[in-house]
C-alpha positions as CSV (number, residue, x, y, z in Angstrom):
1,M,-44.1,-50.7,-90.2
2,L,-42.9,-52.5,-87.3
3,R,-39.8,-50.2,-87.1
4,D,-42.0,-47.1,-87.3
5,I,-43.3,-47.4,-84.0
6,T,-41.5,-45.1,-81.6
7,L,-43.8,-45.4,-78.7
8,G,-41.6,-46.6,-75.7
9,Q,-38.4,-45.7,-77.4
10,Y,-35.9,-43.0,-76.0
11,Y,-34.2,-40.3,-78.1
12,P,-31.0,-39.2,-76.5
13,A,-30.5,-35.5,-76.8
14,E,-29.2,-32.3,-75.0
15,S,-32.3,-30.3,-74.6
16,V,-34.2,-28.5,-71.8
17,I,-37.3,-30.9,-72.0
18,H,-34.8,-33.9,-71.6
19,R,-33.5,-32.5,-68.3
20,L,-37.0,-31.4,-67.0
21,D,-38.2,-33.4,-64.0
22,P,-40.3,-36.5,-65.2
23,R,-43.1,-35.4,-63.1
24,V,-43.3,-32.1,-65.0
25,K,-43.4,-34.0,-68.4
26,L,-46.2,-36.4,-67.1
27,F,-48.2,-33.4,-65.9
28,G,-47.7,-31.5,-69.0
29,T,-48.8,-34.5,-71.3
30,L,-51.8,-35.1,-69.1
31,V,-52.8,-31.5,-69.5
32,F,-52.1,-31.5,-73.2
33,L,-54.2,-34.6,-73.8
34,V,-57.0,-33.1,-71.5
35,S,-57.0,-30.1,-73.7
36,L,-57.6,-31.7,-76.8
37,F,-60.9,-33.1,-75.4
38,I,-62.1,-29.7,-73.9
39,T,-61.5,-27.7,-76.9
40,D,-64.1,-27.7,-79.9
41,N,-62.8,-25.0,-82.2
42,F,-60.0,-24.4,-84.6
43,I,-58.6,-21.7,-82.6
44,G,-58.1,-24.0,-79.5
45,Y,-56.4,-26.5,-81.9
46,A,-54.3,-23.7,-83.3
47,L,-53.1,-23.0,-79.6
48,A,-52.5,-26.7,-78.9
49,L,-50.3,-26.8,-82.4
50,C,-48.3,-24.0,-81.2
51,F,-47.7,-25.6,-77.8
52,L,-46.8,-29.0,-79.4
53,A,-44.5,-27.4,-82.1
54,T,-42.8,-25.5,-79.3
55,A,-42.2,-28.7,-77.4
56,I,-40.8,-30.6,-80.4
57,I,-38.4,-27.8,-81.3
58,V,-37.2,-27.4,-77.8
59,S,-36.9,-31.1,-77.3
60,K,-34.5,-31.4,-80.3
61,V,-36.1,-34.7,-81.5
62,P,-36.3,-34.5,-85.2
63,L,-39.9,-34.1,-86.6
64,S,-39.2,-36.8,-89.2
65,F,-38.7,-39.4,-86.4
66,I,-42.0,-38.4,-84.5
67,M,-43.9,-38.6,-87.6
68,R,-42.4,-42.0,-88.4
69,G,-44.4,-43.2,-85.5
70,L,-47.7,-42.0,-87.1
71,K,-47.5,-44.7,-89.8
72,A,-48.6,-47.3,-87.4
73,I,-51.9,-45.5,-86.9
74,I,-52.8,-44.7,-90.3
75,F,-55.5,-47.4,-90.4
76,L,-57.0,-46.1,-87.3
77,L,-56.9,-42.6,-88.4
78,I,-58.5,-43.3,-91.9
79,F,-61.1,-45.5,-90.1
80,S,-62.1,-42.9,-87.5
81,V,-62.2,-40.2,-90.0
82,L,-64.5,-42.3,-92.4
83,I,-67.0,-43.2,-89.5
84,N,-67.3,-39.7,-88.4
85,L,-67.6,-38.4,-92.1
86,F,-70.5,-40.5,-93.2
87,M,-72.2,-41.4,-90.0
88,T,-72.8,-38.0,-88.8
89,R,-76.2,-36.4,-89.4
90,G,-76.7,-32.6,-90.6
91,E,-76.7,-30.5,-93.8
92,V,-75.8,-32.8,-96.7
93,V,-73.0,-31.6,-99.0
94,V,-72.3,-34.6,-101.1
95,S,-74.5,-37.6,-101.5
96,F,-73.7,-40.8,-103.6
97,W,-75.5,-44.3,-103.3
98,K,-76.6,-44.7,-99.8
99,L,-73.9,-42.4,-98.3
100,S,-73.9,-38.7,-97.7
101,I,-71.4,-36.5,-96.4
102,T,-72.6,-33.7,-94.3
103,K,-71.2,-30.4,-93.1
104,E,-71.1,-31.5,-89.5
105,G,-69.4,-34.8,-90.4
106,I,-66.5,-32.7,-92.2
107,Y,-66.3,-30.7,-89.0
108,V,-66.2,-33.8,-86.6
109,A,-63.9,-35.9,-89.0
110,S,-61.5,-33.1,-89.3
111,F,-61.4,-32.5,-85.3
112,M,-61.2,-36.2,-84.8
113,A,-58.0,-36.5,-87.2
114,I,-56.4,-33.6,-85.5
115,R,-57.1,-34.9,-82.2
116,I,-55.6,-38.3,-83.0
117,L,-52.6,-36.9,-84.5
118,F,-51.7,-34.6,-81.6
119,L,-52.7,-37.3,-79.1
120,I,-49.8,-39.6,-80.6
121,M,-47.3,-36.9,-81.0
122,G,-47.9,-35.3,-77.6
123,S,-47.3,-38.8,-76.0
124,S,-44.3,-39.5,-78.1
125,I,-42.6,-36.5,-76.9
126,M,-42.8,-37.6,-73.3
127,T,-41.4,-41.2,-73.9
128,L,-38.8,-39.9,-76.4
129,T,-37.3,-37.4,-73.7
130,T,-37.7,-39.6,-70.7
131,T,-35.6,-42.7,-69.8
132,P,-37.7,-45.7,-68.5
133,N,-36.0,-45.3,-65.0
134,N,-36.7,-41.7,-64.8
135,L,-40.5,-42.5,-66.0
136,T,-40.8,-45.0,-63.2
137,D,-39.5,-42.5,-60.5
138,G,-41.9,-39.8,-62.0
139,L,-45.1,-41.9,-61.9
140,E,-44.1,-43.2,-58.3
141,K,-43.5,-39.9,-57.0
142,G,-46.5,-38.2,-58.8
143,L,-49.0,-41.0,-57.6
144,G,-47.3,-41.1,-54.4
145,F,-50.5,-39.7,-52.6
146,L,-52.3,-43.0,-53.5
147,K,-50.4,-45.0,-51.0
148,I,-52.7,-43.4,-48.4
149,F,-55.5,-45.7,-49.9
150,R,-52.9,-48.7,-49.8
151,V,-52.6,-48.5,-53.7
152,P,-49.2,-50.4,-54.8
153,V,-47.9,-47.1,-56.7
154,H,-44.3,-48.5,-57.2
155,E,-45.5,-51.7,-58.6
156,I,-47.8,-49.9,-60.9
157,A,-45.2,-47.7,-62.1
158,M,-42.8,-50.4,-62.6
159,M,-45.3,-52.5,-64.7
160,M,-45.9,-49.4,-66.9
161,S,-42.2,-48.6,-67.4
162,I,-41.5,-52.3,-68.2
163,A,-44.4,-52.3,-70.7
164,L,-43.1,-49.2,-72.4
165,R,-39.5,-50.7,-72.5
166,F,-40.8,-53.8,-74.1
167,I,-42.7,-52.5,-77.0
168,P,-39.6,-51.6,-79.0
169,I,-38.2,-54.8,-78.2
170,L,-41.0,-56.7,-79.0
171,M,-41.5,-55.1,-82.2
172,E,-37.7,-55.8,-83.0
173,E,-38.4,-59.4,-82.2
174,T,-41.6,-59.4,-84.3
175,D,-39.6,-58.1,-87.3
176,K,-36.9,-60.5,-87.0
177,I,-39.6,-63.5,-86.9
178,M,-41.5,-62.2,-90.0
179,K,-38.3,-62.2,-92.0
180,A,-37.3,-65.6,-90.7
181,Q,-40.8,-66.8,-91.8
182,M,-40.8,-65.1,-95.1
183,A,-37.6,-66.6,-95.7
184,R,-39.5,-70.1,-95.3
185,G,-42.2,-69.1,-97.7
186,A,-44.9,-67.5,-95.5
187,D,-47.0,-64.9,-97.3
188,F,-47.9,-61.8,-95.2
189,E,-48.8,-59.5,-98.0
190,S,-51.5,-61.9,-99.6
191,K,-54.6,-60.1,-100.7
192,K,-56.7,-63.2,-99.4
193,L,-57.9,-62.8,-95.8
194,T,-57.7,-66.6,-95.1
195,K,-54.1,-66.7,-96.1
196,R,-53.3,-63.8,-94.2
197,V,-54.8,-64.8,-91.0
198,K,-53.2,-68.4,-91.5
199,S,-49.8,-66.8,-91.8
200,L,-50.1,-65.2,-88.5
201,V,-49.9,-68.4,-86.6
202,P,-46.4,-69.2,-87.3
203,L,-45.8,-65.4,-86.3
204,L,-47.8,-65.2,-83.0
205,I,-46.6,-68.6,-81.4
206,P,-42.8,-67.8,-81.5
207,L,-43.6,-64.2,-80.3
208,F,-45.7,-65.2,-77.4
209,V,-42.9,-67.8,-76.7
210,S,-40.3,-65.3,-76.8
211,A,-42.2,-62.8,-74.7
212,F,-42.8,-65.2,-72.0
213,R,-39.0,-66.2,-71.8
214,R,-38.2,-62.5,-71.7
215,A,-40.6,-62.0,-68.9
216,N,-39.2,-65.0,-67.0
217,D,-35.7,-63.9,-67.5
218,L,-36.5,-60.3,-66.2
219,A,-38.2,-62.0,-63.2
220,T,-35.3,-64.2,-62.5
221,A,-32.9,-61.2,-62.9
222,M,-35.1,-59.1,-60.3
223,E,-35.2,-61.9,-57.9
224,A,-31.5,-62.6,-58.2
225,R,-30.9,-58.9,-57.2
226,C,-33.3,-59.3,-54.2
227,Y,-36.1,-56.9,-55.5
228,R,-38.7,-56.9,-53.0
229,G,-40.9,-53.9,-54.1
230,G,-40.6,-50.3,-53.4
231,K,-40.8,-50.5,-49.5
232,G,-37.6,-49.3,-47.9
233,R,-35.8,-48.9,-51.4
234,T,-33.8,-45.8,-51.8
235,K,-33.1,-43.8,-55.1
236,M,-29.5,-43.3,-56.3
237,K,-30.7,-40.1,-58.0
238,P,-33.6,-38.9,-56.1
239,L,-35.9,-36.4,-57.9
240,K,-35.7,-32.7,-57.1
241,Y,-37.5,-29.6,-58.5
242,K,-35.3,-27.1,-60.2
243,K,-36.0,-23.6,-61.4
244,R,-36.7,-24.8,-64.9
245,D,-39.3,-27.2,-63.6
246,A,-41.2,-24.1,-62.0
247,L,-40.8,-22.3,-65.2
248,A,-42.2,-25.3,-67.0
249,Y,-45.2,-25.5,-64.6
250,L,-46.1,-22.0,-65.3
251,I,-46.0,-22.5,-69.0
252,I,-48.2,-25.5,-68.9
253,F,-50.6,-23.6,-66.6
254,A,-50.7,-20.6,-69.0
255,Y,-51.5,-22.9,-71.7
256,L,-54.2,-24.7,-69.9
257,A,-55.7,-21.1,-68.9
258,G,-55.5,-20.2,-72.4
259,M,-57.4,-23.2,-73.7
260,I,-60.2,-22.7,-71.1
261,L,-60.6,-19.0,-72.2
262,V,-60.7,-20.1,-75.8
263,R,-63.4,-22.5,-75.1
264,R,-65.1,-20.1,-72.8
265,F,-65.3,-17.0,-75.4
266,F,-65.0,-18.7,-78.9
C-alpha cells in the first residue's frame, strides 16, 4: 500500500508536458481543480475527462502508474461515497432498515467519486512531470507578486517542494520499518482494533526519529552551503516562456471557457 503512493514522485520521460514551464503546469492544475468544483453535470465532467485523458496521453506517463496512486485513497473514496449516498435527502429509490438511498444521493455520490478521482489524477500529473527544483522555481515565480506584501515566497515554495520530495522517502522508510517490525513479530493486519493501534507504536516512534534526523541532516547541509534564503540568489536555469507554453496557456483558457459555458447553458 505504501509503495502505491505516487504523490511527490517524478516520472522521467520525453514529453511536451515534461518540457513545459512549471508555471504553466501549476496554473493548468489549478484551473483543472477549480473547474471540478464549478461544474455540476455529466457534460462538464465528460469535458474534464477529455482534458485529463489528453494530458495523460501527452505526458507519456503510464496510466497504470497513475492508477496505482489511487489505491491509497480507496478508503476515503468509499467513505465519501457512502456518506453522500445515505445522508442525502430526496426521492427514495431503495430503503432498508433505517437507511435509504435516494435519487439525489446517487447523483451527489457519483459526482463526489468522480471529483475525488480527477483531483488525485490531475495533481499527480503535475508532480510526476515536474522535478522538485522546477516546482520550487515555478512556485516562487508564480507567487512573486506576493513579495509586495512581504510574504516569504521563496521560503514557502522551498518548504512545499521539500515536503513533496520527502513523501516518497518517508513512505519507503515506513515500509522498511514495517517489514523489520513484522520480522520481530509485530501484527499490523490484526482484526482487533486495539492490537492494530498498539502495533502502530513501534512503527511511529522510529518513523518520527528518522524524519527528525533527515530534517536535521538537510538543515545542516543547507547551512554548510551557506543557504540564506532567496534574497540575492541567482538561478542556474532561469525560467523563460517559449512558444509551447503560450500554446498551453491557450488550451487551458479554452478548457476553462468551455467549462464555464457548459455550466451556463446546461
